[in-house]
N, C-alpha and C positions, 0 to 999 in steps of 0.2 A: 504493500500500500504506500502510495506517495504522500509524504508529509509536506507541510509548508516549507520546512527547511530544505528538503530535497528540491522543491520547486524553485526556491530562491537560488539554490546552487546552480540549477540548470539555466535559470535566467542569466546568471552571471557568466556562465560558460558561453551562452549564445551571444551575449554582449561582447565578450572577449574575442570570439570568432569573427564577429562583424567588424570590430575594430582592426583586427589583424588583416582582414580582407581589404579594408579601405586603405591601410598603410601600404599594403602590397601594390595596390593600384597607383598610389601616389609615388612610390619609389620606383619610377620607371626604369632608370638606368641600372639600379641594383637588381631589379627583377629580370632585366634583359641579360645580365651576367649569369643569373641562375637558370636561364632558359624559360622563364615564365612570361616573357614579354617579347615584343619585336626586338631584333638586334639593333644596336646603335647605328643610325643611318650614316652613310658615307657619301651622300649626294644631296643636292639641294631639294629636288622633288621628293626624294625619300624622307628628308627631314620634315617636309610639309605633311606627308602622309603619316609620319610618326606623331607629329603634333596633333593632328586631327584625332588619331587613335587615342592619344593620352587625354585629350579634352573630353571625348565621349566616355572614356573609361572613368575619368574623374567625376563627371556629372552623374554617371550611373552609380558610382560608389557613394557619392553624397546622398543621392535619392534613396539608395539602399539603406544607408545608415538612418536617414530620417524615417523611412517607412518602418524599418525594424524597430526603431526607437519607439514609435507610436504603438506598434504591436506589443512590444515587451512591456511598455508602461501600462497598457490596457490590461495585459495578462496579470500584472502584479497588483495594480491599484483599483481596477474596475471589475474585480471578481464578485460574483453574487454572494460568495461566502463571507465577503467583507461588508455585505449589506448595501452594495452600490446599486442605485436605481438609475436607469437610463433617462435622459432628459427627453421627454416626449414632445417638447416644443422648440427644439434646437433649430429645426428647419424654418421656423417663423422669425428667427432673429436676423439681424442685418448680416452678420457673418455667415450664417447658415445659407442665406439666399445668394449672396454674392460670391461665395467660395466656388459655386458651380460655374461661375464665369471667369473669375480671376485665375483659378488653377489651370483650366484648359488653355487660356490665353498665354500664361507663362510657359506651359509645356510646348505649345505651338511656336512661341518665340524662340525657345531653345532649339527645337527641331529645325526651324528655318535657318538659324545661325549656323548650325552644323551642316545643313544641306548646302548652304551658300559656299562655305569654305570647301566642302568636298567637291562641289561642282567646279570651282576654280582650279583646284588641284587636278581633277580628272581631265580637264581641258589641257593642262600642261603635260600630263602624262601621254595623252594620245596625239597631240599636235607637235610634231618635230619643229623646232624653231626654223623659220624661213629667213633667208637673206643674211644668215650669220655664218661665220667661219667655223664649220664643223669638221671634225676629223672622222672620216668614214672607215668603219671596220666591218668587213663581211664575215658573218658567222655561219658556217656550214655544219650541219649535224650529219654524222655518219654513224653506222652501226659498228662499233660503239666508241666513238671518239669525236673530238671537235676540231674543226679547222678554222683558223683565224687568218684573214687576209687584210693587210693594211693597205687600203686603196690609195692613200695619199703618200705612200712610200714605195719607191721602186728602185731597181738597179738594172744596169745593162748587162745582160747575159747573152753571149754569142750574137751581139748586135741587136737583141730584142729586149725591150723593157719588160721586166717581170716584177710583180708586186711582192713585197715581203710576206711570206706565208709561215704560219706556225701550226704544227700538228700537236695536239694536246691529248694525251692518253693517260689513263689511270695508272698508278704505280702498284705493283704487286705488294702483298703484305710484308715481305721481307725487306722491302725498300721503304714502304710508307710508314711502317710502325704503327703508332697509335692513330695516325691519320689515314689508315687504310680505307679505301673507297671515298676519300676526301682529298687525296693528294694526286698531283699529276706531274708528268715529266717536264712539260713546258707550259707555264701559266700564260694567261692573257695579260700583257703588260700595258698599262694605260697611264697617261700623264694627268696629274692633278691640275685643276684650274682650266681644263679644256672641255668644251662641249663635244661629246662623242655620239655619233649616230651609228647604230647597229643595223645592218641589213641582214636579215635572217632568211635562210633557206635550208633545204635538206637535199642530200644526194640519194636518199633511199626511202625512208619512211618518216612519219611525223615525229618530230622532236620538239622540245620546249626549252628555251634558254632562260634559266631562273637563278638570280643572285639576290637574296633577300636584302642585304645591306644597300644595294643600289636601287631597290624597288623596280627591278627589271624582270619581267616574265613575259616572254613572247614565243608564240608557236613558230617552228621552222618546218615549212611544208614543201614537199617536192614540187617543183614547177612554179612556185610562187616566191615572191620576195616581200617580207613584212619588215617594218622598221619601227624602231623605238630609239630613245636617246637617254643620255645620262650626263650629269655635270658633277664630276667627282670633286669633293671639297676637302678630302683628307687622305693622307697616305695610309697604307695598310694592306693586309692580305684578306680577301673576302672570298668565301667559298659558297658555291651553289651546286646545282644538280640539274640534270635533264628531268623535266617535270611532266613528260609525256611517256607513257608506257610504250617502249619501242622495240621490245623483243627480249631474247634470252638474257642478255647482259646489260639490260637497262640500268641496273645499279652501278655499272662500271663506267658511267659517264659523268664523273664529277667535273665541276667548273671551278677554276681558281683564278681570281683576278688580283693582280698586284698593282696597286695604285702607288706611283712613285712621282718624284719631282720631275719637272720638265727637263732639267739637266741630266738626271739619271736616265730618263726615257731616251733622250737623244744619244747618250752613250750606248745604251742597250741596242737601239736601232742601228747604230753604226756597226756594232758587233755582228748583228744579224746579217747585215749586208755583206760584211767581210766573209762570214760563213758561207753565204750563198755563192759568192765569187770563188772562194776556195774550192767548194764542192763542185762547181761547174768546171773549174780548171782541172781538177783531179779526174773528173769523168771524161773530159775531152782529150786527155793525154793518150796519144796513139801508141799504146803499149799492150803487150800480152800479159795479163794477170795470171798469177799462179793459182792452182786449185786451193792451196792453203789460204791464200789471201782472200779469194772469193768466198770460200766457205766460212771463214771467220767473220767477214763483213756481212755475209748473207744471213748467218745465224742471228746476229744482233738485230738486223733489220727485220727478219721474219718474226722474231720474238716480240718486237715492239709494234709491228704493223699488221701482221697476219695471224698471230696465234690466238687472238680473241675469238676468231671464227674457226680456224682450222686446227687449233689447239697446239700446244708446245710439242706434243708427240706426233703430230701430223694425222691424228685419227679423226679429226673433224667432229661435227655434231649433226649426225644424220637426222632428217633428210635435208635440212636447210643448208648445212655446210659440209660438203663431202670430204672424205678423208683424202689426203695427198699421199700418204704412205701406200705404195703399191697401186696408185691410181693410173688410169690410162693417160691422163694429162701429163703427170710428172714422169712417166716412164716411156711415153710415146714420142712422136716427132717433136723436135725442139720448136719448129715453126708454130705448131698448134698451141704449145705451152706459152710461147711468146705472144701469140695473138690474143689469148684469153686474158693474159695479164695486162696487155696494153689497151684492149677494147672492152673488157668485161664480157658478161653474158646476159643478154636480155631475158627478163622474167625471173632472174635469180638475184640473190644478194651480192653477187660478184660484180663490183663496179670497176670501171677502168682505173688503172693505177698509173696513168701517163703523166701524173704530176711528179713522179720520182725521176731522177736523172738516169742516164744510160748505165752508169756504173752501179747504182743502187739496184736497178732492175736486173742487171746481169748477175749480181751477187745473189739476189733472192732466188732467181730461177736456178742458178747453179746449185745453191744449197738444197732447194726442194728436190732436185733430180739426183742428189747424192746422199740425202739424209734418210733416216728411218728404214734402212735396208733397201732403198731404191737402187743405190749404187750403179747408176748408169754409166758413170765415168765421164759424162758430158760436161764440158766447160762452155759457158756462154760469156763472151767478151762484150764490152761496151759497144764496139763497132757492130756487133750482131744486132743489138737492140736498136742502134741508130739506123741500121738498114731496115729493120722491121717497122720503125716509125715512118720511114720514107715510103715503104710499100702501103702503109695504112693511109697516108696522105693522098697517094695516087689513086 
């Protein structure tokens, strides 16, 4: 049987719980650190969204405290056991009549204030600034990795301008450690204080580019280009994820954005251009590579670019991703192997890998033809890939 003492104790507990809830809502940054709230924003629009969220949460918390305060007060002091009798004429008083007008007007005013702020912010989110100096970054989703192309930065390779491209893949557990499924080999590096426009698309199935700290979440759809933008306002490392179920290894599509100063970004970009030039120069050297060199380079490239589908052991994941160990492609004519790598295969997940240079493709094909017991003894040289590209163009 519940006594008055027990009831009073329960009332105190309810009050303490309500107070704790309100304090949690007020302490936005502390709650974010504990994972109870939005992460701390790293962009202007993201900050506006965060402020609206905190405003609505604070208003809701205040109303919750007031309403629960009335309920608890009534439970304690207006009980029948205490001899309380309800006022039968309250509705005839001035306050009783006008409260039905004043309270709804106040609620409507708060709602309109929130709606107005939310509408202004929503317009900013969806409308990319026009007539401003934006840095364009093309974001391409693949199964299961991201490709970033800096459209405002290019370098001359073999007399042709090529944009700086970054391939970003998840790191295996032995390399990622505690950040497994959240760490990548090559992050998306962006400068602080620059408005950046993202152009999203996909090379295979639907993906979604999502980074909470930037308030960016946009679908990447094959055959379409969607756009959004961000204005970074602080340095840091911000993690996201593909937010569209895209197949077997959907969980292996983390996103890592590194926000750095403009000076650091310029230095990093200069390094990427040098890497591109050095890689192109190495691939264009007219020399015959040894099997050992091609196998070593091919294994590294295969593990980073091909193993997500065909697996480290070459056994694949049937039926979507066929095995390469003992396959007709990897043990058959070199021309057929080269053709499917360069041009892909329509109606399957095998996309063209013509973005890799001649040496990289030669190394991968050589490795696939001599690993996992295939042992064909075939060596594919960069000049063979170059000839294959020429035939494809014709």
